[in-house]
C-alpha positions in Angstrom: 0.1 -0.2 0.0 1.1 3.5 -0.7 1.7 5.9 2.2 -1.6 8.0 1.1 -4.1 5.0 1.4 -6.1 4.9 4.2 -8.2 2.3 5.6 -11.7 3.2 7.2 -13.4 0.6 9.3 -17.1 1.2 9.9 -18.7 -0.9 12.7 -22.6 -1.2 13.2 -24.2 -3.1 15.8 -27.3 -5.1 14.9 -30.2 -4.0 16.8 -31.3 -6.1 20.1 -34.7 -7.7 19.2 -34.4 -9.9 22.4 -37.4 -7.6 23.9 -39.6 -9.2 21.2 -39.0 -12.8 22.4 -39.4 -12.6 26.0 -42.6 -14.2 27.9 -44.2 -10.5 28.1 -44.2 -10.3 24.3 -45.8 -13.8 24.0 -48.4 -12.6 26.4 -49.3 -9.7 24.3 -49.4 -11.8 21.2 -51.9 -14.2 23.0 -53.9 -11.3 24.2 -54.2 -9.8 20.7 -55.2 -13.3 19.5 -58.0 -13.5 22.2 -59.3 -10.1 21.2 -59.6 -10.9 17.6 -61.1 -14.1 18.4 -63.8 -12.4 20.5 -64.4 -9.9 17.9 -64.9 -12.8 15.3 -67.5 -14.5 17.6 -69.3 -11.1 18.0 -69.3 -10.4 14.4 -70.3 -14.2 13.3 -73.4 -14.0 15.7 -74.7 -11.2 13.9 -74.2 -8.7 16.7 -72.0 -6.2 14.6 -73.9 -3.5 12.8 -73.0 -0.2 11.0 -75.2 2.5 9.2 -74.6 3.9 5.8 -76.1 7.3 4.7 -77.9 7.8 1.3 -79.0 10.9 -0.1 -82.6 10.6 -1.3 -83.4 14.3 -2.2 -81.3 17.1 -3.3 -83.0 20.2 -4.6 -81.4 23.5 -4.1 -80.7 23.8 -0.6 -83.2 21.3 0.4 -81.2 17.8 1.3 -82.8 14.7 2.6 -81.1 11.5 3.5 -81.7 8.1 4.8 -79.6 6.1 7.2 -79.8 2.3 6.4 -78.6 0.0 9.0 -76.4 -3.3 7.9 -75.0 -6.4 9.4 -71.3 -7.1 9.2 -71.4 -10.4 7.1 -71.0 -13.5 9.1 -67.9 -14.8 6.9 -65.9 -11.9 8.2 -66.5 -13.0 11.7 -65.6 -16.5 10.6 -62.1 -15.2 9.3 -61.5 -13.2 12.3 -62.2 -16.4 14.7 -59.7 -18.3 12.5 -57.0 -15.5 12.5 -57.5 -15.1 16.2 -57.1 -18.8 16.8 -53.8 -18.7 14.7 -52.4 -15.8 16.6 -53.2 -17.5 20.1 -51.6 -20.6 18.7 -48.4 -18.7 17.4 -48.3 -16.8 20.9 -48.4 -20.2 22.8 -45.7 -22.0 21.0 -42.3 -22.3 22.3 
């Protein structure tokens, strides 16, 4: 090497992700799984509703709208039940 050549060494430490592997993180994952599962059961039993607003009249400054109630489809609850069970299973694995 010539006298003008310089070597630069850069050291980068990897972030510590061990916090995500501890028992407290597993408890959070299991809790989230149970919440998703419970929401799925709530939706699948037909208890979840939402309203949509539909404009039926608009003449000048006169506006009229109707709010229509809807039930969340049961298949979305079934998907949430399966997803929640999967998250709980992943959280309980060693």
